[in-house]
N, C-alpha and C positions, 0 to 999 in steps of 0.2 A: 183473846185467843180464838181463832176460827178453826172449827173442827168439821171435817166431812165425815158423816156417818153413813156407811153402806151396810144396810141390814134389810133383807127381804121380808122378814116377819114384821108386819105392820104394828102389831101390839108391842113386841119387844122393842122395836125402833122407837115407838112413842114413849115407852118407859125410860129407855136410855137417854133420849132427847130431853125429857123432862128433868132427869137427874142432872144432866150437863148444863141445862139452862139455869137451874137453881144454883149451880156452882159459878155462874157468871160467864159461861162460855157462849160464843156465837155458834150455832149449829145449822148445817145444811144437811138434809137427809136425802139419800138415794136408795131406791129399792131394787135396782139391778145394776150390773156393771156398766151398761151403756149409759145409763143416767148419770152414774158417778163420773164416767169419762167426760160427759158433756159439761158437768159442773167444774171439773178440773180445767176445761178449756176456757171457762168464763171467769174463774176466780182463783186467787192464791190462798192456800190454807196453811195453818201452822201445824196441824196434826190430822192424820188419816186414821179412822177406825173402821176396819173392813171385816165383814163376815166373808167367808170363803165360798160356800155353796149358794151362790146367787145366780139369777138368770142372766143370759146373754154372755157376759164375760165374768168368769169366776175371780175371786179376790186375788188369788195367787198370780193369775195371768195379767190382771190389770196392774198390779203393783210392779210386776216384772217389766211390763211395757213402759210404764212411766220412768222406772229406774234407767232403762236403756236410753231414754231421752234426757237423762241427767236431772230429773226432778227428784230432789233429795229430801222432800218433806218427810219428817218422821212418821212412821206407820206402826200401828198395833193391830194384829189380827185378833178378832173375837170369834171363836168358832168351836163347834162340837167335834171337829176333827182333832183327836187328841193322842194319836199314837206317835211313836218316835219318827216314823217316815214322814208323817204330816208336818211335824215340827221342823224336820230338815228342809222340807219343801218351802215352808213358810219363811224360814231365815234365808234360804238360798234365793228366794224371790226378792229379798231386800227389806224385810220387816225389821223393826227395832225391838219389838216385844210380841208376846203371844199369850193370849188369855184363853183358857179352856172353859167352855160352857159346861154346866152352869157356874156362875161366878157371883161373888158378893160385890156390891158397888164400892165398898171400901177398898177392895183389891183394885178395881178399875181406877179409882181416885189416886191410889198410891202409884200405880204404873204411869198415869198421866203426869203426876207430880215429878216422877223420875225423869220422864222425857223432857219436861220443862227445865229441870235442873241441868240435864246433859246438854241440851241445845240452847240454854239460856233464854228461854221464851218467857218474856214478861215477868221475870223473877223480880227484877228491880223496877221501880217506877222511873228511876233515873240511872243513867250509866255514865261513868267518867270516860270521856273521849281522849282527853289530853289534860295537861296541867291547866286548871282554871276553866276547862270546857266540859260542859255536861249536856247529855241528851235526855230530854223529858219525854217518856213514852206516851203519857196521857195527852200532853198538849202538842206533841209532834214538833217540839222546839229544841233548837240547840242554844244553850245559854252560855255566853262567853263574857265573863266579867259582868259588866252592867248592860250588855247588849243581848237581845233575843232575836233569833232567826227562825221564823215559822216555815216548816217544810211542807211541800206538797205531799199528797198521798204516795206518789211514786218515789219521791226523794226519801221519805221515811221508810218505805219498803226496802230500798237499796241499802240505806244506812243500817237498818235492823238486820238485814242479811249478812252484811259485813260483821256486825257485832256478834252474831251467832257463830261466826266462823273466823274469829280473831286469829291472827298469825298463820292462817292457811291461805295458800295461793288460790285465787278464784279466777277462772278464765272468763273471758267475755261471753262465751257460749253458755257457761253455767249460770252466770249472773242473769243473762237474758232469759233463759229457760225457767229459772226459779222465781224471778221477780215479775217478769212479764207473762209467765206461764204460756198460755196459748193465744195471747194477744198477738198483734202484729209484731214480729221480731224487730227490735230496735237496731239501728245501724251502730257500728263500732264508734263512730264519731259522736253519736247521741250519748252513749255510755261514757265516753271520755269527757264530754261536757259536764255530766253529773260529777264525775271524779274531780275535775278541775274546780268545780264550785265548792265541793266539800273541803278541798285543800285550802281554798281561800278562807273559808269560815273557821275551820279547825286549826290547821297549820300545814305547811308544805310536807312535813314528814309523816303526817297521819296515815297516808296511803302510799305504799311503795309500788312502783311499776316494775314488774318482773318481765323483762324484755322477751317478747315472743311467747309469753305464757299467760299473763294476766296481772292481777292486782292483789296486794296483801295489806290488810288493815292492821296497824301496829297497836 
């Protein structure tokens, strides 16, 4: 699980990073909103942990901006802003949870675990795709009966995004923004090719085409 931590207090950032690393997470740290925005342009994350009062772009504005661009990565604010109006601003900007400073690390762990459960992030090492077809998260492989199909990094990211959003219709734009992030936007035909390949491996009914809207993983 990859986490982007935005915290301008270097000592607190180091303490939080150390805790997350011990829990087995990958962590990228940013100390201002601009740096966090740059990292979001370069990488795809599973969770965002944002302080609010940071230089250049505050946490509320940064999250609001990426939500407008259909980046749906779950986000938790960790902030000393703790009145009701701040809470309203946080959730209206698109966060999934809100932790008030000072906090216990046990609370942070519980809230991260809840996000993982809600978004099905690496909860299971394997996931059933269809009858007799399993996806192995660690090995990035689809296992079908006695055959194994090793996926590329991009293929695994696409599949895992679908698995996090089972039964929900996902547009080509949303898929492109959330999987490719700020990389060069893929063409519609590129995405369709990935979908076609998944159907060949899993089965034809695994992913429905919703005409004029997008795709749904069953």
